[in-house]
All heavy atoms as a GROMACS GRO file, in nm:
protein
  517
    1MET      N    1   0.403   1.296   0.905
    1MET     CA    2   0.366   1.207   0.797
    1MET      C    3   0.355   1.063   0.849
    1MET      O    4   0.441   1.017   0.922
    1MET     CB    5   0.469   1.213   0.685
    1MET     CG    6   0.477   1.345   0.615
    1MET     SD    7   0.328   1.372   0.519
    1MET     CE    8   0.379   1.501   0.413
    2LYS      N    9   0.251   0.995   0.809
    2LYS     CA   10   0.230   0.856   0.847
    2LYS      C   11   0.253   0.769   0.724
    2LYS      O   12   0.214   0.805   0.614
    2LYS     CB   13   0.088   0.838   0.899
    2LYS     CG   14   0.053   0.928   1.016
    2LYS     CD   15  -0.095   0.923   1.049
    2LYS     CE   16  -0.167   1.033   0.974
    2LYS     NZ   17  -0.307   1.048   1.008
    3GLU      N   18   0.316   0.655   0.744
    3GLU     CA   19   0.344   0.564   0.633
    3GLU      C   20   0.269   0.433   0.649
    3GLU      O   21   0.246   0.387   0.760
    3GLU     CB   22   0.493   0.532   0.626
    3GLU     CG   23   0.580   0.646   0.583
    3GLU     CD   24   0.724   0.602   0.563
    3GLU    OE1   25   0.772   0.517   0.638
    3GLU    OE2   26   0.787   0.655   0.470
    4ILE      N   27   0.234   0.374   0.537
    4ILE     CA   28   0.183   0.238   0.534
    4ILE      C   29   0.294   0.154   0.473
    4ILE      O   30   0.349   0.188   0.368
    4ILE     CB   31   0.054   0.228   0.452
    4ILE    CG1   32  -0.055   0.313   0.518
    4ILE    CG2   33   0.010   0.082   0.438
    4ILE    CD1   34  -0.183   0.323   0.440
    5VAL      N   35   0.331   0.045   0.543
    5VAL     CA   36   0.443  -0.037   0.500
    5VAL      C   37   0.396  -0.177   0.463
    5VAL      O   38   0.290  -0.223   0.506
    5VAL     CB   39   0.553  -0.045   0.608
    5VAL    CG1   40   0.610   0.093   0.638
    5VAL    CG2   41   0.501  -0.108   0.735
    6ALA      N   42   0.478  -0.245   0.384
    6ALA     CA   43   0.448  -0.382   0.342
    6ALA      C   44   0.465  -0.477   0.460
    6ALA      O   45   0.564  -0.468   0.533
    6ALA     CB   46   0.540  -0.423   0.227
    7ASN      N   47   0.370  -0.567   0.479
    7ASN     CA   48   0.380  -0.664   0.588
    7ASN      C   49   0.445  -0.794   0.543
    7ASN      O   50   0.462  -0.885   0.622
    7ASN     CB   51   0.242  -0.689   0.650
    7ASN     CG   52   0.140  -0.738   0.550
    7ASN    OD1   53   0.171  -0.761   0.434
    7ASN    ND2   54   0.017  -0.753   0.595
    8MET      N   55   0.479  -0.801   0.415
    8MET     CA   56   0.551  -0.917   0.360
    8MET      C   57   0.612  -0.877   0.227
    8MET      O   58   0.575  -0.776   0.168
    8MET     CB   59   0.458  -1.037   0.343
    8MET     CG   60   0.350  -1.017   0.241
    8MET     SD   61   0.237  -1.157   0.215
    8MET     CE   62   0.299  -1.286   0.313
    9ALA      N   63   0.707  -0.957   0.180
    9ALA     CA   64   0.768  -0.932   0.049
    9ALA      C   65   0.672  -0.979  -0.061
    9ALA      O   66   0.600  -1.076  -0.044
    9ALA     CB   67   0.901  -1.006   0.038
   10GLY      N   68   0.673  -0.909  -0.173
   10GLY     CA   69   0.590  -0.948  -0.285
   10GLY      C   70   0.595  -0.844  -0.396
   10GLY      O   71   0.664  -0.744  -0.386
   11THR      N   72   0.517  -0.871  -0.500
   11THR     CA   73   0.508  -0.782  -0.615
   11THR      C   74   0.376  -0.706  -0.608
   11THR      O   75   0.271  -0.764  -0.579
   11THR     CB   76   0.513  -0.864  -0.745
   11THR    OG1   77   0.635  -0.939  -0.747
   11THR    CG2   78   0.510  -0.773  -0.867
   12VAL      N   79   0.381  -0.575  -0.634
   12VAL     CA   80   0.260  -0.494  -0.634
   12VAL      C   81   0.174  -0.534  -0.754
   12VAL      O   82   0.215  -0.518  -0.869
   12VAL     CB   83   0.294  -0.343  -0.638
   12VAL    CG1   84   0.166  -0.260  -0.642
   12VAL    CG2   85   0.381  -0.304  -0.520
   13LEU      N   86   0.057  -0.588  -0.724
   13LEU     CA   87  -0.035  -0.636  -0.828
   13LEU      C   88  -0.134  -0.528  -0.870
   13LEU      O   89  -0.170  -0.517  -0.986
   13LEU     CB   90  -0.108  -0.760  -0.776
   13LEU     CG   91  -0.194  -0.838  -0.873
   13LEU    CD1   92  -0.108  -0.896  -0.985
   13LEU    CD2   93  -0.265  -0.951  -0.801
   14ASN      N   94  -0.180  -0.449  -0.771
   14ASN     CA   95  -0.279  -0.346  -0.800
   14ASN      C   96  -0.270  -0.236  -0.696
   14ASN      O   97  -0.248  -0.263  -0.578
   14ASN     CB   98  -0.420  -0.407  -0.799
   14ASN     CG   99  -0.522  -0.322  -0.871
   14ASN    OD1  100  -0.489  -0.217  -0.925
   14ASN    ND2  101  -0.647  -0.367  -0.872
   15VAL      N  102  -0.285  -0.111  -0.739
   15VAL     CA  103  -0.290   0.004  -0.650
   15VAL      C  104  -0.433   0.055  -0.652
   15VAL      O  105  -0.486   0.088  -0.758
   15VAL     CB  106  -0.190   0.114  -0.694
   15VAL    CG1  107  -0.200   0.234  -0.601
   15VAL    CG2  108  -0.048   0.060  -0.698
   16LEU      N  109  -0.497   0.059  -0.534
   16LEU     CA  110  -0.639   0.091  -0.525
   16LEU      C  111  -0.668   0.236  -0.488
   16LEU      O  112  -0.785   0.275  -0.482
   16LEU     CB  113  -0.706  -0.003  -0.423
   16LEU     CG  114  -0.683  -0.152  -0.447
   16LEU    CD1  115  -0.740  -0.234  -0.332
   16LEU    CD2  116  -0.743  -0.196  -0.579
   17VAL      N  117  -0.566   0.315  -0.460
   17VAL     CA  118  -0.583   0.456  -0.424
   17VAL      C  119  -0.490   0.542  -0.509
   17VAL      O  120  -0.396   0.491  -0.570
   17VAL     CB  121  -0.554   0.480  -0.273
   17VAL    CG1  122  -0.654   0.405  -0.186
   17VAL    CG2  123  -0.412   0.442  -0.237
   18ALA      N  124  -0.515   0.671  -0.509
   18ALA     CA  125  -0.433   0.766  -0.584
   18ALA      C  126  -0.395   0.882  -0.492
   18ALA      O  127  -0.458   0.903  -0.388
   18ALA     CB  128  -0.509   0.819  -0.705
   19LYS      N  129  -0.293   0.956  -0.531
   19LYS     CA  130  -0.252   1.073  -0.455
   19LYS      C  131  -0.371   1.167  -0.440
   19LYS      O  132  -0.444   1.192  -0.537
   19LYS     CB  133  -0.136   1.144  -0.527
   19LYS     CG  134  -0.081   1.260  -0.451
   19LYS     CD  135   0.039   1.321  -0.520
   19LYS     CE  136   0.090   1.439  -0.440
   19LYS     NZ  137   0.208   1.499  -0.502
   20GLY      N  138  -0.393   1.214  -0.318
   20GLY     CA  139  -0.504   1.305  -0.291
   20GLY      C  140  -0.629   1.237  -0.239
   20GLY      O  141  -0.719   1.304  -0.188
   21ASP      N  142  -0.638   1.105  -0.249
   21ASP     CA  143  -0.754   1.031  -0.199
   21ASP      C  144  -0.759   1.035  -0.047
   21ASP      O  145  -0.656   1.025   0.019
   21ASP     CB  146  -0.751   0.884  -0.243
   21ASP     CG  147  -0.782   0.863  -0.389
   21ASP    OD1  148  -0.815   0.962  -0.459
   21ASP    OD2  149  -0.774   0.748  -0.434
   22GLU      N  150  -0.880   1.047   0.008
   22GLU     CA  151  -0.901   1.034   0.152
   22GLU      C  152  -0.930   0.886   0.180
   22GLU      O  153  -1.016   0.826   0.114
   22GLU     CB  154  -1.021   1.118   0.198
   22GLU     CG  155  -0.995   1.266   0.198
   22GLU     CD  156  -0.909   1.313   0.314
   22GLU    OE1  157  -0.897   1.241   0.415
   22GLU    OE2  158  -0.853   1.424   0.303
   23ILE      N  159  -0.858   0.828   0.273
   23ILE     CA  160  -0.880   0.688   0.307
   23ILE      C  161  -0.910   0.675   0.456
   23ILE      O  162  -0.880   0.764   0.535
   23ILE     CB  163  -0.760   0.599   0.268
   23ILE    CG1  164  -0.633   0.639   0.345
   23ILE    CG2  165  -0.735   0.603   0.118
   23ILE    CD1  166  -0.518   0.541   0.324
   24THR      N  167  -0.971   0.562   0.492
   24THR     CA  168  -1.007   0.535   0.630
   24THR      C  169  -0.929   0.414   0.681
   24THR      O  170  -0.880   0.333   0.602
   24THR     CB  171  -1.158   0.507   0.643
   24THR    OG1  172  -1.191   0.395   0.561
   24THR    CG2  173  -1.239   0.627   0.600
   25ALA      N  174  -0.920   0.402   0.812
   25ALA     CA  175  -0.855   0.286   0.872
   25ALA      C  176  -0.929   0.160   0.828
   25ALA      O  177  -1.052   0.156   0.827
   25ALA     CB  178  -0.854   0.298   1.024
   26GLY      N  179  -0.854   0.058   0.788
   26GLY     CA  180  -0.914  -0.068   0.744
   26GLY      C  181  -0.942  -0.075   0.595
   26GLY      O  182  -0.976  -0.182   0.543
   27GLN      N  183  -0.928   0.035   0.525
   27GLN     CA  184  -0.952   0.037   0.380
   27GLN      C  185  -0.837  -0.030   0.306
   27GLN      O  186  -0.720  -0.007   0.338
   27GLN     CB  187  -0.968   0.181   0.332
   27GLN     CG  188  -0.994   0.194   0.183
   27GLN     CD  189  -1.016   0.340   0.141
   27GLN    OE1  190  -1.049   0.424   0.223
   27GLN    NE2  191  -0.996   0.367   0.014
   28GLU      N  192  -0.869  -0.113   0.206
   28GLU     CA  193  -0.765  -0.173   0.123
   28GLU      C  194  -0.705  -0.066   0.034
   28GLU      O  195  -0.777   0.009  -0.032
   28GLU     CB  196  -0.822  -0.287   0.038
   28GLU     CG  197  -0.862  -0.408   0.120
   28GLU     CD  198  -0.912  -0.524   0.036
   28GLU    OE1  199  -0.905  -0.517  -0.089
   28GLU    OE2  200  -0.959  -0.621   0.096
   29VAL      N  201  -0.570  -0.058   0.033
   29VAL     CA  202  -0.503   0.046  -0.046
   29VAL      C  203  -0.425  -0.012  -0.164
   29VAL      O  204  -0.404   0.057  -0.263
   29VAL     CB  205  -0.411   0.133   0.042
   29VAL    CG1  206  -0.494   0.214   0.142
   29VAL    CG2  207  -0.307   0.050   0.116
   30LEU      N  208  -0.381  -0.137  -0.152
   30LEU     CA  209  -0.318  -0.203  -0.266
   30LEU      C  210  -0.317  -0.353  -0.244
   30LEU      O  211  -0.354  -0.402  -0.138
   30LEU     CB  212  -0.178  -0.149  -0.295
   30LEU     CG  213  -0.069  -0.152  -0.188
   30LEU    CD1  214   0.004  -0.285  -0.190
   30LEU    CD2  215   0.031  -0.043  -0.219
   31VAL      N  216  -0.278  -0.424  -0.349
   31VAL     CA  217  -0.275  -0.570  -0.344
   31VAL      C  218  -0.136  -0.617  -0.383
   31VAL      O  219  -0.082  -0.574  -0.485
   31VAL     CB  220  -0.380  -0.633  -0.440
   31VAL    CG1  221  -0.375  -0.784  -0.435
   31VAL    CG2  222  -0.520  -0.582  -0.407
   32LEU      N  223  -0.077  -0.702  -0.298
   32LEU     CA  224   0.052  -0.765  -0.328
   32LEU      C  225   0.028  -0.907  -0.374
   32LEU      O  226  -0.070  -0.971  -0.335
   32LEU     CB  227   0.140  -0.770  -0.202
   32LEU     CG  228   0.192  -0.641  -0.144
   32LEU    CD1  229   0.278  -0.670  -0.022
   32LEU    CD2  230   0.271  -0.562  -0.246
   33GLU      N  231   0.119  -0.957  -0.457
   33GLU     CA  232   0.118  -1.097  -0.496
   33GLU      C  233   0.244  -1.160  -0.439
   33GLU      O  234   0.355  -1.112  -0.460
   33GLU     CB  235   0.116  -1.113  -0.647
   33GLU     CG  236   0.112  -1.259  -0.690
   33GLU     CD  237   0.110  -1.275  -0.841
   33GLU    OE1  238   0.172  -1.192  -0.911
   33GLU    OE2  239   0.047  -1.369  -0.887
   34SER      N  240   0.225  -1.266  -0.363
   34SER     CA  241   0.336  -1.337  -0.303
   34SER      C  242   0.305  -1.485  -0.303
   34SER      O  243   0.197  -1.525  -0.260
   34SER     CB  244   0.359  -1.287  -0.160
   34SER     OG  245   0.470  -1.353  -0.102
   35MET      N  246   0.396  -1.566  -0.354
   35MET     CA  247   0.377  -1.711  -0.363
   35MET      C  248   0.245  -1.747  -0.434
   35MET      O  249   0.170  -1.832  -0.388
   35MET     CB  250   0.385  -1.774  -0.224
   35MET     CG  251   0.520  -1.754  -0.159
   35MET     SD  252   0.533  -1.826   0.004
   35MET     CE  253   0.431  -1.715   0.099
   36LYS      N  254   0.214  -1.671  -0.540
   36LYS     CA  255   0.094  -1.691  -0.623
   36LYS      C  256  -0.036  -1.666  -0.548
   36LYS      O  257  -0.142  -1.711  -0.589
   36LYS     CB  258   0.095  -1.828  -0.688
   36LYS     CG  259   0.215  -1.846  -0.779
   36LYS     CD  260   0.205  -1.971  -0.860
   36LYS     CE  261   0.332  -1.982  -0.944
   36LYS     NZ  262   0.328  -2.076  -1.047
   37MET      N  263  -0.028  -1.594  -0.437
   37MET     CA  264  -0.147  -1.555  -0.362
   37MET      C  265  -0.160  -1.404  -0.365
   37MET      O  266  -0.060  -1.332  -0.365
   37MET     CB  267  -0.137  -1.601  -0.215
   37MET     CG  268  -0.139  -1.750  -0.197
   37MET     SD  269  -0.115  -1.807  -0.026
   37MET     CE  270  -0.167  -1.673   0.075
   38GLU      N  271  -0.285  -1.354  -0.370
   38GLU     CA  272  -0.309  -1.211  -0.365
   38GLU      C  273  -0.333  -1.171  -0.219
   38GLU      O  274  -0.419  -1.227  -0.153
   38GLU     CB  275  -0.430  -1.174  -0.450
   38GLU     CG  276  -0.405  -1.196  -0.598
   38GLU     CD  277  -0.522  -1.152  -0.686
   38GLU    OE1  278  -0.615  -1.084  -0.635
   38GLU    OE2  279  -0.521  -1.186  -0.804
   39ILE      N  280  -0.255  -1.074  -0.173
   39ILE     CA  281  -0.264  -1.030  -0.034
   39ILE      C  282  -0.304  -0.882  -0.032
   39ILE      O  283  -0.225  -0.795  -0.071
   39ILE     CB  284  -0.130  -1.049   0.041
   39ILE    CG1  285  -0.093  -1.197   0.050
   39ILE    CG2  286  -0.138  -0.992   0.181
   39ILE    CD1  287   0.002  -1.241  -0.053
   40PRO      N  288  -0.427  -0.852   0.013
   40PRO     CA  289  -0.467  -0.710   0.023
   40PRO      C  290  -0.395  -0.642   0.139
   40PRO      O  291  -0.377  -0.701   0.246
   40PRO     CB  292  -0.617  -0.716   0.048
   40PRO     CG  293  -0.644  -0.853   0.099
   40PRO     CD  294  -0.533  -0.942   0.051
   41ILE      N  295  -0.350  -0.520   0.116
   41ILE     CA  296  -0.286  -0.439   0.220
   41ILE      C  297  -0.386  -0.332   0.262
   41ILE      O  298  -0.436  -0.256   0.179
   41ILE     CB  299  -0.156  -0.373   0.168
   41ILE    CG1  300  -0.059  -0.478   0.116
   41ILE    CG2  301  -0.093  -0.288   0.277
   41ILE    CD1  302  -0.011  -0.579   0.217
   42GLU      N  303  -0.416  -0.329   0.392
   42GLU     CA  304  -0.512  -0.234   0.446
   42GLU      C  305  -0.440  -0.122   0.521
   42GLU      O  306  -0.335  -0.145   0.581
   42GLU     CB  307  -0.607  -0.304   0.543
   42GLU     CG  308  -0.694  -0.409   0.478
   42GLU     CD  309  -0.786  -0.478   0.576
   42GLU    OE1  310  -0.770  -0.458   0.699
   42GLU    OE2  311  -0.873  -0.554   0.530
   43SER      N  312  -0.500  -0.004   0.518
   43SER     CA  313  -0.447   0.108   0.594
   43SER      C  314  -0.475   0.084   0.742
   43SER      O  315  -0.584   0.040   0.778
   43SER     CB  316  -0.514   0.237   0.549
   43SER     OG  317  -0.472   0.344   0.630
   44ASN      N  318  -0.378   0.113   0.826
   44ASN     CA  319  -0.400   0.100   0.970
   44ASN      C  320  -0.446   0.232   1.032
   44ASN      O  321  -0.465   0.241   1.152
   44ASN     CB  322  -0.273   0.050   1.040
   44ASN     CG  323  -0.152   0.136   1.011
   44ASN    OD1  324  -0.162   0.233   0.938
   44ASN    ND2  325  -0.038   0.100   1.067
   45GLN      N  326  -0.463   0.334   0.947
   45GLN     CA  327  -0.508   0.465   0.994
   45GLN      C  328  -0.569   0.542   0.878
   45GLN      O  329  -0.547   0.508   0.762
   45GLN     CB  330  -0.391   0.542   1.053
   45GLN     CG  331  -0.272   0.552   0.960
   45GLN     CD  332  -0.145   0.584   1.036
   45GLN    OE1  333  -0.149   0.650   1.138
   45GLN    NE2  334  -0.032   0.537   0.986
   46GLY      N  335  -0.647   0.642   0.910
   46GLY     CA  336  -0.708   0.725   0.808
   46GLY      C  337  -0.622   0.844   0.774
   46GLY      O  338  -0.530   0.879   0.848
   47GLY      N  339  -0.653   0.907   0.662
   47GLY     CA  340  -0.580   1.028   0.621
   47GLY      C  341  -0.590   1.049   0.472
   47GLY      O  342  -0.661   0.978   0.401
   48LYS      N  343  -0.516   1.148   0.424
   48LYS     CA  344  -0.512   1.182   0.282
   48LYS      C  345  -0.381   1.129   0.224
   48LYS      O  346  -0.274   1.149   0.282
   48LYS     CB  347  -0.520   1.333   0.266
   48LYS     CG  348  -0.528   1.380   0.123
   48LYS     CD  349  -0.545   1.531   0.118
   48LYS     CE  350  -0.558   1.578  -0.023
   48LYS     NZ  351  -0.576   1.725  -0.028
   49VAL      N  352  -0.388   1.062   0.109
   49VAL     CA  353  -0.269   1.006   0.045
   49VAL      C  354  -0.183   1.122  -0.007
   49VAL      O  355  -0.225   1.198  -0.094
   49VAL     CB  356  -0.307   0.911  -0.070
   49VAL    CG1  357  -0.181   0.858  -0.139
   49VAL    CG2  358  -0.393   0.795  -0.020
   50ALA      N  359  -0.063   1.135   0.050
   50ALA     CA  360   0.029   1.242   0.011
   50ALA      C  361   0.124   1.195  -0.099
   50ALA      O  362   0.163   1.273  -0.186
   50ALA     CB  363   0.109   1.291   0.131
   51GLU      N  364   0.162   1.066  -0.094
   51GLU     CA  365   0.259   1.015  -0.190
   51GLU      C  366   0.247   0.864  -0.203
   51GLU      O  367   0.239   0.794  -0.103
   51GLU     CB  368   0.401   1.050  -0.144
   51GLU     CG  369   0.511   1.001  -0.233
   51GLU     CD  370   0.650   1.030  -0.178
   51GLU    OE1  371   0.663   1.083  -0.066
   51GLU    OE2  372   0.746   0.998  -0.248
   52LEU      N  373   0.245   0.816  -0.326
   52LEU     CA  374   0.253   0.672  -0.353
   52LEU      C  375   0.400   0.641  -0.380
   52LEU      O  376   0.463   0.706  -0.463
   52LEU     CB  377   0.170   0.634  -0.475
   52LEU     CG  378   0.019   0.633  -0.454
   52LEU    CD1  379  -0.052   0.623  -0.589
   52LEU    CD2  380  -0.023   0.520  -0.364
   53LYS      N  381   0.454   0.543  -0.310
   53LYS     CA  382   0.596   0.511  -0.324
   53LYS      C  383   0.621   0.390  -0.413
   53LYS      O  384   0.735   0.353  -0.436
   53LYS     CB  385   0.658   0.488  -0.187
   53LYS     CG  386   0.654   0.612  -0.100
   53LYS     CD  387   0.768   0.612  -0.005
   53LYS     CE  388   0.781   0.748   0.059
   53LYS     NZ  389   0.909   0.765   0.120
   54VAL      N  390   0.514   0.325  -0.462
   54VAL     CA  391   0.528   0.206  -0.546
   54VAL      C  392   0.438   0.215  -0.668
   54VAL      O  393   0.342   0.292  -0.670
   54VAL     CB  394   0.495   0.076  -0.467
   54VAL    CG1  395   0.594   0.055  -0.354
   54VAL    CG2  396   0.353   0.079  -0.415
   55ASN      N  397   0.471   0.136  -0.767
   55ASN     CA  398   0.390   0.124  -0.888
   55ASN      C  399   0.358  -0.023  -0.911
   55ASN      O  400   0.426  -0.111  -0.858
   55ASN     CB  401   0.466   0.178  -1.010
   55ASN     CG  402   0.492   0.326  -1.001
   55ASN    OD1  403   0.400   0.405  -0.990
   55ASN    ND2  404   0.619   0.365  -1.004
   56ILE      N  405   0.258  -0.048  -0.993
   56ILE     CA  406   0.224  -0.187  -1.029
   56ILE      C  407   0.347  -0.252  -1.090
   56ILE      O  408   0.415  -0.194  -1.174
   56ILE     CB  409   0.104  -0.190  -1.126
   56ILE    CG1  410  -0.021  -0.141  -1.053
   56ILE    CG2  411   0.082  -0.330  -1.181
   56ILE    CD1  412  -0.143  -0.123  -1.141
   57GLY      N  413   0.378  -0.374  -1.044
   57GLY     CA  414   0.493  -0.448  -1.094
   57GLY      C  415   0.618  -0.435  -1.009
   57GLY      O  416   0.712  -0.512  -1.026
   58ASP      N  417   0.621  -0.337  -0.916
   58ASP     CA  418   0.737  -0.320  -0.829
   58ASP      C  419   0.745  -0.435  -0.729
   58ASP      O  420   0.643  -0.482  -0.679
   58ASP     CB  421   0.728  -0.189  -0.749
   58ASP     CG  422   0.749  -0.066  -0.834
   58ASP    OD1  423   0.786  -0.079  -0.952
   58ASP    OD2  424   0.727   0.046  -0.781
   59PHE      N  425   0.868  -0.478  -0.696
   59PHE     CA  426   0.889  -0.576  -0.590
   59PHE      C  427   0.919  -0.500  -0.462
   59PHE      O  428   0.999  -0.407  -0.462
   59PHE     CB  429   1.005  -0.671  -0.622
   59PHE     CG  430   1.025  -0.775  -0.515
   59PHE    CD1  431   0.946  -0.889  -0.514
   59PHE    CD2  432   1.117  -0.756  -0.414
   59PHE    CE1  433   0.961  -0.984  -0.413
   59PHE    CE2  434   1.134  -0.849  -0.314
   59PHE     CZ  435   1.055  -0.964  -0.313
   60VAL      N  436   0.853  -0.539  -0.353
   60VAL     CA  437   0.877  -0.476  -0.223
   60VAL      C  438   0.917  -0.582  -0.121
   60VAL      O  439   0.877  -0.698  -0.132
   60VAL     CB  440   0.753  -0.398  -0.172
   60VAL    CG1  441   0.721  -0.282  -0.264
   60VAL    CG2  442   0.632  -0.489  -0.158
   61ASN      N  443   0.996  -0.541  -0.024
   61ASN     CA  444   1.034  -0.627   0.087
   61ASN      C  445   0.950  -0.592   0.209
   61ASN      O  446   0.895  -0.482   0.217
   61ASN     CB  447   1.183  -0.608   0.120
   61ASN     CG  448   1.272  -0.669   0.015
   61ASN    OD1  449   1.263  -0.787  -0.015
   61ASN    ND2  450   1.357  -0.587  -0.045
   62GLU      N  451   0.944  -0.684   0.304
   62GLU     CA  452   0.873  -0.657   0.428
   62GLU      C  453   0.930  -0.531   0.493
   62GLU      O  454   1.051  -0.514   0.503
   62GLU     CB  455   0.888  -0.776   0.522
   62GLU     CG  456   0.814  -0.760   0.652
   62GLU     CD  457   0.823  -0.882   0.741
   62GLU    OE1  458   0.881  -0.984   0.698
   62GLU    OE2  459   0.775  -0.875   0.854
   63GLY      N  460   0.841  -0.440   0.532
   63GLY     CA  461   0.884  -0.316   0.596
   63GLY      C  462   0.905  -0.200   0.502
   63GLY      O  463   0.922  -0.087   0.548
   64ASP      N  464   0.904  -0.224   0.370
   64ASP     CA  465   0.920  -0.114   0.273
   64ASP      C  466   0.798  -0.022   0.279
   64ASP      O  467   0.685  -0.068   0.292
   64ASP     CB  468   0.935  -0.169   0.130
   64ASP     CG  469   1.072  -0.225   0.101
   64ASP    OD1  470   1.160  -0.219   0.188
   64ASP    OD2  471   1.089  -0.278  -0.010
   65SER      N  472   0.821   0.108   0.264
   65SER     CA  473   0.714   0.206   0.261
   65SER      C  474   0.637   0.194   0.130
   65SER      O  475   0.696   0.190   0.022
   65SER     CB  476   0.773   0.346   0.275
   65SER     OG  477   0.670   0.443   0.268
   66LEU      N  478   0.504   0.188   0.139
   66LEU     CA  479   0.418   0.177   0.021
   66LEU      C  480   0.356   0.311  -0.015
   66LEU      O  481   0.346   0.346  -0.131
   66LEU     CB  482   0.309   0.073   0.046
   66LEU     CG  483   0.358  -0.067   0.082
   66LEU    CD1  484   0.241  -0.155   0.122
   66LEU    CD2  485   0.435  -0.128  -0.034
   67LEU      N  486   0.309   0.381   0.088
   67LEU     CA  487   0.252   0.514   0.065
   67LEU      C  488   0.260   0.596   0.191
   67LEU      O  489   0.280   0.543   0.301
   67LEU     CB  490   0.108   0.507   0.012
   67LEU     CG  491   0.000   0.439   0.093
   67LEU    CD1  492  -0.069   0.537   0.185
   67LEU    CD2  493  -0.103   0.380  -0.001
   68VAL      N  494   0.248   0.729   0.172
   68VAL     CA  495   0.258   0.823   0.283
   68VAL      C  496   0.126   0.896   0.295
   68VAL      O  497   0.067   0.938   0.195
   68VAL     CB  498   0.373   0.925   0.258
   68VAL    CG1  499   0.379   1.028   0.368
   68VAL    CG2  500   0.505   0.853   0.243
   69LEU      N  501   0.077   0.912   0.420
   69LEU     CA  502  -0.046   0.985   0.448
   69LEU      C  503  -0.013   1.119   0.512
   69LEU      O  504   0.085   1.130   0.587
   69LEU     CB  505  -0.134   0.906   0.543
   69LEU     CG  506  -0.181   0.768   0.497
   69LEU    CD1  507  -0.260   0.700   0.608
   69LEU    CD2  508  -0.263   0.778   0.372
   70GLU      N  509  -0.097   1.219   0.485
   70GLU     CA  510  -0.082   1.349   0.551
   70GLU      C  511  -0.149   1.343   0.687
   70GLU      O  512  -0.248   1.275   0.705
   70GLU     CB  513  -0.149   1.460   0.469
   70GLU     CG  514  -0.081   1.488   0.338
   70GLU     CD  515  -0.150   1.595   0.258
   70GLU    OE1  516  -0.261   1.640   0.295
   70GLU    OE2  517  -0.093   1.635   0.156
   0.00000   0.00000   0.00000
């Protein structure tokens, strides 16, 4: 299993993928809000979304797992 992790602390503003979606490297998967700025989070690898670990409104810390790929 491959994970995509948060590169900074912030609040999940939008989730752009769903469980079962096929994604590619470089694709935006969600948007964090930090210090009133929107920060898109991109996948660093391709795969199928096996599990979303966050919901809109959740606060995440740097290094927290956001989603898992098969």
